[in-house]
N, C-alpha and C positions, 0 to 999 in steps of 0.2 A: 470335473467342472466345478469351480466353485463359482456360488451364486452370492453375489455381493448385495448387500441392503442398498438399496436406492438413497433412503436418506441420509446414510452414512457418507455415502457419495457426494450428495449434496451438501451436506455439512461442512465435508473437507472441500469442496469448490469454494463457498461462500468464504471459507476461512481464509483461502489462497487470497480470492480477490479483497477480502478485508487487510490482507499484509500489503498486497499491491497498491490498495488506497492509502494505507499509511505510508509506503514507501514514498509515493508523489507526494503526498503533504508535507513529509519530511524534506524533500528537494524542494519545495515551493517555498518553504520556512526558509532552507539555508540560500535560496536566491533569492530573498527577499532581505536576508541578514546582509549579502555582499553587496547588494543594490543600495543598501542604506548607507554602509560603509564607504562607497564611492561617492555618494552624494555629499557626505561631509567634507569633501576635500574641496 
């Protein structure tokens, strides 16, 4: 049985969450860009 260091697992979870958050932020920016271009017409 392999014992994992809990802090390493927690760190990995936090990193994953940060990546997910960054993806969401990027999607919001993309959406804002699209909306901006629509409003120009």
